[in-house]
SEPA-617504 format. One record per residue (C-alpha): residue number from 1; chain; y, z negated, x. Coordinates in steps of 0.25 Angstrom, whole numbers. Each point is the difference from the previous one (the first is absolute). Example, Ala and Ser with C-alpha at 12.3 -4.5 7.8 and 13.67 -1.06 7.14 Angstrom:
! SEPA-617504
[node 1, 'A', [-18, -31, 49]] [node 2, 'A', [14, 2, 6]] 
***
This chain:
! SEPA-617504
[node 1, 'A', [-785, 98, -144]] [node 2, 'A', [0, -14, 7]] [node 3, 'A', [11, -10, 0]] [node 4, 'A', [-1, -10, 11]] [node 5, 'A', [7, -13, -1]] [node 6, 'A', [0, -11, 11]] [node 7, 'A', [-3, -14, -6]] [node 8, 'A', [12, -9, 2]] [node 9, 'A', [3, 8, 13]] [node 10, 'A', [12, -7, 6]] [node 11, 'A', [-7, -14, -2]] [node 12, 'A', [-13, 6, 5]] [node 13, 'A', [6, 5, 13]] [node 14, 'A', [6, -14, 2]] [node 15, 'A', [-13, -7, -2]] [node 16, 'A', [-6, 8, 11]] [node 17, 'A', [10, -6, 10]] [node 18, 'A', [0, -14, -8]] [node 19, 'A', [-15, -2, -4]] [node 20, 'A', [2, -15, -2]] [node 21, 'A', [8, 4, -12]] [node 22, 'A', [-12, 6, -7]] [node 23, 'A', [-2, -6, -14]] [node 24, 'A', [14, -5, -1]] [node 25, 'A', [11, 5, -9]] [node 26, 'A', [8, 9, 10]] [node 27, 'A', [13, 8, -4]] [node 28, 'A', [6, 11, 9]] [node 29, 'A', [15, 4, -2]] [node 30, 'A', [14, -4, 1]] [node 31, 'A', [2, -15, 3]] [node 32, 'A', [14, -2, -4]] [node 33, 'A', [6, -3, -14]] [node 34, 'A', [2, 15, -2]] [node 35, 'A', [-14, 4, 5]] [node 36, 'A', [-11, 6, -8]] [node 37, 'A', [-15, -1, 1]] [node 38, 'A', [-6, 12, 7]] [node 39, 'A', [-15, -4, -3]] [node 40, 'A', [-7, -12, -4]] [node 41, 'A', [-15, -5, 3]] [node 42, 'A', [-9, -1, -12]] [node 43, 'A', [1, -15, 2]] [node 44, 'A', [15, 1, -2]] [node 45, 'A', [-2, 10, -12]] [node 46, 'A', [-8, -11, -7]] [node 47, 'A', [13, -8, -1]] [node 48, 'A', [8, 12, -6]] [node 49, 'A', [6, 5, 13]] [node 50, 'A', [1, 16, 1]] [node 51, 'A', [7, 10, 8]] [node 52, 'A', [15, 3, -3]] [node 53, 'A', [2, -14, -5]] [node 54, 'A', [11, -8, 6]] [node 55, 'A', [-4, -9, 11]] [node 56, 'A', [7, -12, -6]] [node 57, 'A', [-9, 2, -13]] [node 58, 'A', [-12, 1, 9]] [node 59, 'A', [2, -13, 6]] [node 60, 'A', [2, -7, -13]] [node 61, 'A', [-13, 6, -5]] [node 62, 'A', [-8, -3, 13]] [node 63, 'A', [8, -10, 8]] [node 64, 'A', [-12, -2, 9]] [node 65, 'A', [-2, 14, 4]] [node 66, 'A', [2, 5, 14]] [node 67, 'A', [12, 10, 1]] [node 68, 'A', [1, 10, 11]] [node 69, 'A', [11, 10, 3]] [node 70, 'A', [-4, 14, -1]] [node 71, 'A', [-4, 9, 13]] [node 72, 'A', [3, 14, -5]] [node 73, 'A', [-3, 6, 14]] [node 74, 'A', [-14, -6, 1]] [node 75, 'A', [-3, 4, -15]] [node 76, 'A', [4, 14, 4]] [node 77, 'A', [-9, 1, 12]] [node 78, 'A', [-12, -5, -8]] [node 79, 'A', [4, 10, -11]] [node 80, 'A', [0, 11, 9]] [node 81, 'A', [-14, -2, 5]] [node 82, 'A', [-5, -1, -14]] [node 83, 'A', [7, 13, -4]] [node 84, 'A', [-6, 7, 12]] [node 85, 'A', [-14, -5, -4]] [node 86, 'A', [3, 6, -13]] [node 87, 'A', [4, 13, 6]] [node 88, 'A', [-13, 1, 8]] [node 89, 'A', [-7, 1, -14]] [node 90, 'A', [10, 10, -7]] [node 91, 'A', [13, 7, 4]] [node 92, 'A', [5, -3, -14]] [node 93, 'A', [5, -14, 1]] [node 94, 'A', [13, -4, -7]] [node 95, 'A', [5, -13, 4]] [node 96, 'A', [8, -8, -10]] [node 97, 'A', [4, -12, 8]] [node 98, 'A', [-6, -7, 12]] [node 99, 'A', [-11, -5, -8]] [node 100, 'A', [-5, 11, -9]] [node 101, 'A', [-3, 14, -1]] [node 102, 'A', [-6, 11, -8]] [node 103, 'A', [-11, 9, 6]] [node 104, 'A', [-5, 13, -5]] [node 105, 'A', [-15, 1, 4]] [node 106, 'A', [-4, 12, -8]] [node 107, 'A', [-2, 9, 11]] [node 108, 'A', [-7, -9, 10]] [node 109, 'A', [-11, -5, -9]] [node 110, 'A', [-11, 9, 6]] [node 111, 'A', [4, -7, 14]] [node 112, 'A', [2, -14, -4]] [node 113, 'A', [-7, -2, -14]] [node 114, 'A', [6, -2, -14]] [node 115, 'A', [12, -8, -4]] [node 116, 'A', [-7, -13, -1]] [node 117, 'A', [-7, 2, 13]] [node 118, 'A', [13, 3, 7]] [node 119, 'A', [7, -12, -6]] [node 120, 'A', [-11, -10, 4]] [node 121, 'A', [0, 6, 14]] [node 122, 'A', [15, -1, 1]] [node 123, 'A', [-1, -15, -4]] [node 124, 'A', [-10, -3, 10]] [node 125, 'A', [7, 7, 11]] [node 126, 'A', [14, -7, -3]] [node 127, 'A', [-8, -13, 0]] [node 128, 'A', [-7, 3, 13]] [node 129, 'A', [12, 5, 8]] [node 130, 'A', [11, -8, -5]] [node 131, 'A', [-6, -13, -7]] [node 132, 'A', [7, 4, -13]] [node 133, 'A', [-5, 3, -14]] [node 134, 'A', [5, 10, -9]] [node 135, 'A', [-3, 4, -15]] [node 136, 'A', [-3, 15, -3]] [node 137, 'A', [1, 7, -14]] [node 138, 'A', [-8, 13, -1]] [node 139, 'A', [4, 10, -11]] [node 140, 'A', [3, 14, -3]] [node 141, 'A', [15, -2, 0]] [node 142, 'A', [10, -9, 8]] [node 143, 'A', [5, -8, -13]] [node 144, 'A', [-14, -4, -3]] [node 145, 'A', [-4, -3, 14]] [node 146, 'A', [11, -9, 2]] [node 147, 'A', [-3, -8, -13]] [node 148, 'A', [-15, 0, 5]] [node 149, 'A', [4, -6, 13]] [node 150, 'A', [7, -11, -7]] [node 151, 'A', [-12, -3, -8]] [node 152, 'A', [-8, -1, 14]] [node 153, 'A', [9, -11, 5]] [node 154, 'A', [-3, -15, 2]] [node 155, 'A', [5, -9, -10]] [node 156, 'A', [8, -13, 2]] [node 157, 'A', [-6, -12, -8]] [node 158, 'A', [3, -15, 0]] [node 159, 'A', [-14, -2, 6]] [node 160, 'A', [4, 10, 12]] [node 161, 'A', [-1, 15, 2]] [node 162, 'A', [-11, 8, -7]] [node 163, 'A', [-4, 12, 7]] [node 164, 'A', [2, 13, -7]] [node 165, 'A', [-10, 12, 0]] [node 166, 'A', [7, 6, 11]] [node 167, 'A', [-2, 14, -5]] [node 168, 'A', [2, 5, -15]] [node 169, 'A', [-5, 14, -4]] [node 170, 'A', [5, 7, -12]] [node 171, 'A', [-9, 11, -3]] [node 172, 'A', [4, 14, -4]] [node 173, 'A', [2, 0, -15]] [node 174, 'A', [1, -15, -1]] [node 175, 'A', [15, -1, 3]] [node 176, 'A', [6, -2, -14]] [node 177, 'A', [-10, -11, -3]] [node 178, 'A', [4, -7, 13]] [node 179, 'A', [15, 2, -2]] [node 180, 'A', [1, -3, -15]] [node 181, 'A', [-6, -14, 1]] [node 182, 'A', [11, -5, 9]] [node 183, 'A', [13, -7, -4]] [node 184, 'A', [11, 10, -1]] [node 185, 'A', [8, -7, 11]] [node 186, 'A', [-10, 5, 10]] [node 187, 'A', [6, 14, -1]] [node 188, 'A', [10, 6, 9]] [node 189, 'A', [14, 0, -6]] [node 190, 'A', [-3, -12, -9]] [node 191, 'A', [10, -11, 4]] [node 192, 'A', [6, -11, -8]] [node 193, 'A', [10, 8, -8]] [node 194, 'A', [-11, 11, -3]] [node 195, 'A', [-10, -10, -4]] [node 196, 'A', [10, -7, -10]] [node 197, 'A', [2, 14, -7]] [node 198, 'A', [-15, 2, 0]] [node 199, 'A', [-2, -13, -6]] [node 200, 'A', [9, 3, -12]] [node 201, 'A', [-9, 12, -3]] [node 202, 'A', [-12, -10, 0]] [node 203, 'A', [-5, 5, 14]] [node 204, 'A', [-7, -9, 10]] [node 205, 'A', [-12, 7, 5]] [node 206, 'A', [-1, 14, 5]] [node 207, 'A', [-9, 4, -11]] [node 208, 'A', [11, -4, -10]] [node 209, 'A', [9, 9, 8]] [node 210, 'A', [-9, 12, 0]] [node 211, 'A', [-1, -1, -15]] [node 212, 'A', [15, 3, -1]] [node 213, 'A', [5, 14, -2]] [node 214, 'A', [8, 5, 12]] [node 215, 'A', [12, 2, -8]] [node 216, 'A', [1, -14, -4]] [node 217, 'A', [0, -4, 14]] [node 218, 'A', [10, 10, 4]] [node 219, 'A', [10, -5, -11]] [node 220, 'A', [-2, -14, 4]] [node 221, 'A', [0, 1, 15]] [node 222, 'A', [6, 13, 3]] [node 223, 'A', [-6, 14, 2]] [node 224, 'A', [-5, -2, 15]] [node 225, 'A', [-5, -14, -1]] [node 226, 'A', [-6, 3, -14]] [node 227, 'A', [-8, 12, 6]] [node 228, 'A', [-3, -8, 13]] [node 229, 'A', [-7, -12, -7]] [node 230, 'A', [-7, 9, -10]] [node 231, 'A', [-7, 8, 11]] [node 232, 'A', [-4, -13, 7]] [node 233, 'A', [-5, -6, -13]] [node 234, 'A', [-10, 11, 0]] [node 235, 'A', [-3, -1, 15]] [node 236, 'A', [6, 13, 3]] [node 237, 'A', [6, 1, 14]] [node 238, 'A', [-1, 13, 8]] [node 239, 'A', [9, -4, 12]] [node 240, 'A', [-6, 4, 13]] [node 241, 'A', [-1, -9, 13]] [node 242, 'A', [12, 4, 8]] [node 243, 'A', [-2, -3, 15]] [node 244, 'A', [11, -1, 10]] [node 245, 'A', [11, 1, -11]] [node 246, 'A', [13, 1, 7]] [node 247, 'A', [10, -12, -2]] [node 248, 'A', [11, 2, -10]] [node 249, 'A', [9, -10, 7]] [node 250, 'A', [1, -10, 11]] [node 251, 'A', [7, -13, -2]] [node 252, 'A', [2, -14, 3]] [node 253, 'A', [5, -12, -8]] [node 254, 'A', [1, -15, 2]] [node 255, 'A', [2, -12, -9]] [node 256, 'A', [9, -10, 6]] [node 257, 'A', [-2, -15, 0]] [node 258, 'A', [14, -2, -5]] [node 259, 'A', [9, 10, -7]] [node 260, 'A', [9, 8, 10]] [node 261, 'A', [15, 1, -4]] [node 262, 'A', [6, 4, 13]] [node 263, 'A', [2, 15, 1]] [node 264, 'A', [0, 0, 15]] [node 265, 'A', [-14, -7, 0]] [node 266, 'A', [-5, 10, -11]] [node 267, 'A', [5, 12, 9]] [node 268, 'A', [-8, -5, 12]] [node 269, 'A', [-12, -2, -9]] [node 270, 'A', [2, 15, -4]] [node 271, 'A', [0, 4, 15]] [node 272, 'A', [-13, -8, 3]] [node 273, 'A', [-7, 7, -12]] [node 274, 'A', [5, 14, 3]] [node 275, 'A', [-5, -1, 14]] [node 276, 'A', [-14, -4, -4]] [node 277, 'A', [0, 11, -11]] [node 278, 'A', [5, 10, 10]] [node 279, 'A', [-11, -4, 10]] [node 280, 'A', [-11, 1, -10]] [node 281, 'A', [5, 14, -4]] [node 282, 'A', [0, 5, 15]] [node 283, 'A', [-14, -5, 2]] [node 284, 'A', [-5, 7, -12]] [node 285, 'A', [8, 13, 4]] [node 286, 'A', [8, 0, -12]] [node 287, 'A', [15, 1, -4]] [node 288, 'A', [7, -3, -13]] [node 289, 'A', [12, 4, -8]] [node 290, 'A', [2, -11, -10]] [node 291, 'A', [4, -14, 4]] [node 292, 'A', [-3, -11, -10]] [node 293, 'A', [6, -14, -1]] [node 294, 'A', [-7, -11, -9]] [node 295, 'A', [7, -13, -3]] [node 296, 'A', [-5, -11, -8]] [node 297, 'A', [10, -10, -4]] [node 298, 'A', [-1, -15, -1]] [node 299, 'A', [-2, 1, -15]] [node 300, 'A', [-12, 10, 2]] [node 301, 'A', [8, 12, -4]] [node 302, 'A', [-4, 12, 8]] [node 303, 'A', [7, 12, 3]] [node 304, 'A', [-3, 13, 9]] [node 305, 'A', [10, 9, 5]] [node 306, 'A', [-2, 13, 8]] [node 307, 'A', [7, 11, 7]] [node 308, 'A', [-6, 14, 4]] [node 309, 'A', [5, 6, 13]] [node 310, 'A', [2, 14, 5]] [node 311, 'A', [-10, -1, 11]] [node 312, 'A', [-13, -8, 2]] [node 313, 'A', [1, -12, 9]] [node 314, 'A', [-9, -10, 7]] [node 315, 'A', [9, -8, 9]] [node 316, 'A', [4, -15, -3]] [node 317, 'A', [15, 2, 1]] [node 318, 'A', [0, 12, -9]] [node 319, 'A', [-8, -8, -11]] [node 320, 'A', [8, -12, 2]] [node 321, 'A', [13, 7, -1]] [node 322, 'A', [-4, 6, -14]] [node 323, 'A', [-6, -13, -5]] [node 324, 'A', [12, -8, 4]] [node 325, 'A', [9, 9, -7]] [node 326, 'A', [-8, -2, -13]] [node 327, 'A', [0, -15, 3]] [node 328, 'A', [15, 0, 1]] [node 329, 'A', [2, 5, -14]] [node 330, 'A', [-7, -12, -6]] [node 331, 'A', [5, -13, -6]] [node 332, 'A', [-8, -10, 8]] [node 333, 'A', [7, -13, -5]] [node 334, 'A', [-12, -5, -7]] [node 335, 'A', [-8, 0, 13]] [node 336, 'A', [-12, 9, 4]] [node 337, 'A', [-14, -5, -1]] [node 338, 'A', [-7, 12, 5]] [node 339, 'A', [5, 12, 8]] [node 340, 'A', [-8, 13, 3]] [node 341, 'A', [3, 13, 7]] [node 342, 'A', [-9, 13, -2]] [node 343, 'A', [0, 15, 3]] [node 344, 'A', [-6, 10, -9]] [node 345, 'A', [0, 15, -2]] [node 346, 'A', [-9, 1, 12]] [node 347, 'A', [-5, 11, 8]] [node 348, 'A', [-5, 3, 15]] [node 349, 'A', [10, -1, 11]] [node 350, 'A', [-1, 15, 4]] [node 351, 'A', [11, 3, -9]] [node 352, 'A', [10, -10, 5]] [node 353, 'A', [13, 6, 5]] [node 354, 'A', [10, -7, 9]] [node 355, 'A', [13, -5, -8]] [node 356, 'A', [13, -1, 7]] [node 357, 'A', [-2, -15, -1]] [node 358, 'A', [-13, 2, 9]] [node 359, 'A', [7, 8, 10]] [node 360, 'A', [12, -9, 1]] [node 361, 'A', [-8, -13, 0]] [node 362, 'A', [-14, 4, 6]] [node 363, 'A', [-8, -8, -10]] [node 364, 'A', [-12, 9, 0]] [node 365, 'A', [-2, -1, 15]] [node 366, 'A', [3, -15, 0]] [node 367, 'A', [-10, -2, -12]] [node 368, 'A', [-11, 7, 8]] [node 369, 'A', [4, -9, 12]] [node 370, 'A', [-2, -12, -9]] [node 371, 'A', [-13, 5, -4]] [node 372, 'A', [-5, 1, 14]] [node 373, 'A', [4, -14, 4]] [node 374, 'A', [-6, -6, -12]] [node 375, 'A', [-13, 8, 2]] [node 376, 'A', [-1, -6, 14]] [node 377, 'A', [6, -14, -1]] [node 378, 'A', [-2, -3, -15]] [node 379, 'A', [10, -1, -12]] [node 380, 'A', [7, -12, 5]] [node 381, 'A', [5, 7, 13]] [node 382, 'A', [11, 7, -7]] [node 383, 'A', [8, 0, -13]] [node 384, 'A', [14, 2, -6]] [node 385, 'A', [10, -10, 4]] [node 386, 'A', [2, -4, -14]] [node 387, 'A', [-14, -6, 0]] [node 388, 'A', [2, -10, 11]] [node 389, 'A', [1, -14, -3]] [node 390, 'A', [1, -13, 8]] [node 391, 'A', [-15, 0, 0]] [node 392, 'A', [-1, 14, 5]] [node 393, 'A', [-3, 13, -7]] [node 394, 'A', [-3, -1, -15]] [node 395, 'A', [-11, 10, -2]] [node 396, 'A', [-4, 7, -12]] [node 397, 'A', [-15, 0, 0]] [node 398, 'A', [-7, 8, -11]] [node 399, 'A', [-6, -8, -11]] [node 400, 'A', [5, -13, 6]] [node 401, 'A', [10, -2, -12]] [node 402, 'A', [-10, 6, -10]] [node 403, 'A', [-2, -13, -7]] [node 404, 'A', [13, -6, 1]] [node 405, 'A', [8, -9, 10]] [node 406, 'A', [-7, -12, 7]] [node 407, 'A', [5, -14, -1]] [node 408, 'A', [14, 0, 7]] [node 409, 'A', [-4, -13, 7]] [node 410, 'A', [-11, 8, 6]] [node 411, 'A', [9, 10, 7]] [node 412, 'A', [2, 15, -3]] [node 413, 'A', [-12, 9, -2]] [node 414, 'A', [7, 12, 4]] 
***
């Protein structure tokens, strides 16, 4: 198994376009007061800046850093090329995100060489074709390979970035020794709450965790979590690489620069998001039965509501109708910080049956016409009337809001 992880991916892509920023602390992410860091250069990490940190905190730690807005569309294009290169080596590629993937190279070793050879070849190819670097872990399981790729990465230091080995190999039979020397927080599933419980048991390292009886862990952490961590502490992970896993849901959510309190405004936001979700469903040839609404209030309290329909759907008006019905039942007096619309219970669109609503309103044919117009003239050519503003159509761009809203003074980011 290989785990390939791009090094500071979003920042590295930006530096290809802005080479004059090389060697400086650079942060990519949401620029507004509610934005978060998507990625930080190793120069910025030396000041304590890391991904998922609030952008305001990152500015405090590193005020001289260059802050760039994220460009999800470009990152997705680069990622697609990198993943395609992986697919030329082995058909067993499981993307985890835009910047990392698992590869099972067991069946292609006769053609391409052993795991370490393939890992080094992939690093050389990504650097040559994209001008980017990646770190690769090689092991007999996905879990250990992921830990190995982290050990292969560059390091941020006050004196500047220090290159990592690039490729770290955990040989068969050496998995337990490699894993058990690590801090227990390196394990999947050990967050702050779990770590606090483990500390009360005197556990700080994986070796200490492995020494505990599984029944002790089950009693403290619960049956599933206890068994899970016991297996990981002994480097046991038999999960296969799963390529082309079908999506379980399609959704879009946005954080707003200021809390929204007007129900009419929120209903328009639901229409915008439902249109975007429906478009993605149709492009993937999918329909769904369950419509979900996610709301985060100004006090950070987050709730989700859902409704399951009798027939599968893939049109914006249908999704919006169901989501607005969920919205109308909520008390929104505290203001809405984040709103999201999603569809789950997915299947291919071959089983879609026309409802009476479809026959009367013609939304299916209208949606197909919208798709054709967007394919020819771009997404900005047409959209719901509710999405129009004095500046034109307020588009929902996939990934544009992934790291929070921009500064309100800089204009809407869509």
